[in-house]
RODO-12308 format. One record per residue (C-alpha): residue number from 1; residue in one letter; x, y, z. Coordinates in Angstrom, 2 decimals. Last residue first. Layout:
BEGIN
+------+-------+---------+---------+---------+
! lomi ! rokol !    east !   north !      up !
+------+-------+---------+---------+---------+
!  NUM !     A !       X !       Y !       Z !
...
+------+-------+---------+---------+---------+
//
This chain:
BEGIN
+------+-------+---------+---------+---------+
! lomi ! rokol !    east !   north !      up !
+------+-------+---------+---------+---------+
!  101 !     X !   -2.52 !    3.28 !  -12.92 !
!  100 !     X !   -5.15 !    5.03 !  -10.93 !
!   99 !     X !   -6.30 !    1.70 !   -9.00 !
!   98 !     X !   -2.63 !    0.74 !   -8.20 !
!   97 !     X !   -2.31 !    3.98 !   -6.25 !
!   96 !     X !   -5.56 !    3.25 !   -4.44 !
!   95 !     X !   -3.91 !   -0.13 !   -3.56 !
!   94 !     X !   -0.75 !    1.92 !   -2.16 !
!   93 !     X !   -2.55 !    4.01 !   -0.31 !
!   92 !     X !   -4.83 !    1.45 !    1.07 !
!   91 !     X !   -1.26 !   -0.75 !    1.94 !
!   90 !     X !   -0.19 !    2.48 !    3.89 !
!   89 !     X !   -3.00 !    2.58 !    5.79 !
!   88 !     X !   -2.62 !   -1.17 !    6.81 !
!   87 !     X !   -1.79 !   -0.47 !   10.67 !
!   86 !     X !   -4.87 !    1.95 !   10.58 !
!   85 !     X !   -7.43 !   -0.87 !    9.92 !
!   84 !     X !  -10.90 !    0.63 !   10.59 !
!   83 !     X !  -10.07 !    4.26 !   10.02 !
!   82 !     X !   -7.71 !    3.37 !    7.26 !
!   81 !     X !  -10.56 !    1.23 !    5.80 !
!   80 !     X !  -13.17 !    4.08 !    6.06 !
!   79 !     X !  -10.97 !    6.36 !    4.04 !
!   78 !     X !  -10.59 !    3.84 !    1.32 !
!   77 !     X !  -14.25 !    3.42 !    1.13 !
!   76 !     X !  -14.95 !    7.41 !    0.95 !
!   75 !     X !  -12.29 !    7.72 !   -1.72 !
!   74 !     X !  -13.84 !    4.70 !   -4.21 !
!   73 !     X !  -11.64 !    1.09 !   -3.72 !
!   72 !     X !  -14.86 !   -0.72 !   -5.24 !
!   71 !     X !  -16.88 !   -2.88 !   -2.31 !
!   70 !     X !  -16.11 !   -6.69 !   -1.26 !
!   69 !     X !  -12.91 !   -6.35 !    1.20 !
!   68 !     X !  -11.37 !   -4.30 !   -1.30 !
!   67 !     X !  -12.40 !   -4.10 !   -5.13 !
!   66 !     X !  -10.34 !   -2.51 !   -7.80 !
!   65 !     X !  -11.51 !   -1.24 !  -11.19 !
!   64 !     X !   -9.62 !   -1.77 !  -14.11 !
!   63 !     X !  -12.26 !   -3.16 !  -16.42 !
!   62 !     X !  -11.13 !   -6.80 !  -15.58 !
!   61 !     X !  -11.70 !   -6.48 !  -12.54 !
!   60 !     X !   -8.76 !   -6.05 !   -9.53 !
!   59 !     X !   -9.14 !   -8.23 !   -6.21 !
!   58 !     X !   -8.03 !   -6.61 !   -2.93 !
!   57 !     X !   -8.60 !   -8.40 !    0.48 !
!   56 !     X !   -7.52 !   -6.39 !    3.20 !
!   55 !     X !   -7.56 !   -8.36 !    6.56 !
!   54 !     X !   -8.67 !   -7.56 !   10.48 !
!   53 !     X !   -7.75 !   -5.94 !   13.28 !
!   52 !     X !   -4.00 !   -7.02 !   13.36 !
!   51 !     X !   -3.64 !   -6.37 !    9.82 !
!   50 !     X !   -3.23 !   -9.24 !    6.70 !
!   49 !     X !   -2.70 !   -8.23 !    3.32 !
!   48 !     X !   -4.85 !  -10.53 !    1.10 !
!   47 !     X !   -4.21 !  -10.04 !   -2.63 !
!   46 !     X !   -6.16 !  -11.05 !   -5.61 !
!   45 !     X !   -4.34 !  -11.37 !   -8.82 !
!   44 !     X !   -6.27 !  -14.43 !  -10.17 !
!   43 !     X !   -9.46 !  -14.91 !   -7.91 !
!   42 !     X !  -12.04 !  -14.74 !  -11.23 !
!   41 !     X !  -14.02 !  -12.98 !  -13.21 !
!   40 !     X !  -14.45 !   -9.84 !  -10.90 !
!   39 !     X !  -17.84 !   -7.92 !  -10.31 !
!   38 !     X !  -20.14 !  -10.73 !  -11.17 !
!   37 !     X !  -21.30 !  -11.16 !   -8.09 !
!   36 !     X !  -20.66 !  -14.98 !   -7.93 !
!   35 !     X !  -16.85 !  -13.52 !   -8.69 !
!   34 !     X !  -17.06 !  -11.01 !   -5.91 !
!   33 !     X !  -18.56 !  -13.57 !   -3.44 !
!   32 !     X !  -15.71 !  -15.85 !   -4.48 !
!   31 !     X !  -13.23 !  -13.22 !   -3.14 !
!   30 !     X !  -14.68 !  -13.03 !    0.24 !
!   29 !     X !  -14.95 !  -16.89 !    0.62 !
!   28 !     X !  -11.21 !  -16.72 !   -0.38 !
!   27 !     X !  -10.27 !  -14.09 !    2.15 !
!   26 !     X !  -12.36 !  -15.47 !    5.55 !
!   25 !     X !   -8.81 !  -17.15 !    6.35 !
!   24 !     X !   -7.41 !  -13.85 !    6.74 !
!   23 !     X !  -10.01 !  -12.29 !    8.75 !
!   22 !     X !  -10.08 !  -15.08 !   11.31 !
!   21 !     X !   -6.10 !  -15.02 !   11.32 !
!   20 !     X !   -6.37 !  -11.19 !   12.51 !
!   19 !     X !   -2.41 !  -10.83 !   12.96 !
!   18 !     X !   -0.14 !  -10.23 !   15.82 !
!   17 !     X !    2.81 !   -8.12 !   14.92 !
!   16 !     X !    5.87 !   -9.71 !   13.61 !
!   15 !     X !    8.68 !   -9.74 !   16.43 !
!   14 !     X !   11.71 !   -7.11 !   15.95 !
!   13 !     X !   14.58 !   -8.62 !   13.87 !
!   12 !     X !   17.36 !  -10.00 !   16.37 !
!   11 !     X !   20.29 !   -7.56 !   16.48 !
!   10 !     X !   22.89 !   -6.58 !   13.99 !
!    9 !     X !   26.51 !   -7.47 !   14.77 !
!    8 !     X !   28.23 !   -4.39 !   16.04 !
!    7 !     X !   30.37 !   -2.55 !   13.45 !
!    6 !     X !   34.18 !   -2.42 !   13.40 !
!    5 !     X !   35.68 !    0.46 !   11.51 !
!    4 !     X !   38.27 !    0.17 !    9.20 !
!    3 !     X !   40.60 !    3.14 !    8.27 !
!    2 !     X !   42.41 !    3.65 !    4.82 !
!    1 !     X !   45.07 !    6.43 !    4.57 !
+------+-------+---------+---------+---------+
//
């Protein structure tokens, strides 16, 4: 015997959290600074991950290094980023995983 269960229609989506627009707008300049310093060859593959208190700007180098917010993504820098941008902690972990691959 087959039964049919009526489901309630889905509710509206949760509102998006506020984003630090000023930090997001600074992302291209941060990437260009890494290019000028010779740490990366260009902004191809750069990622900007907005957050409530800032933004993560991630750029990979040809040598496999990943730079986030202008610094190499070391364990110490990742821990500091998680403290400064707690709502982006899972994004920091994802960037660390990408660096390790």
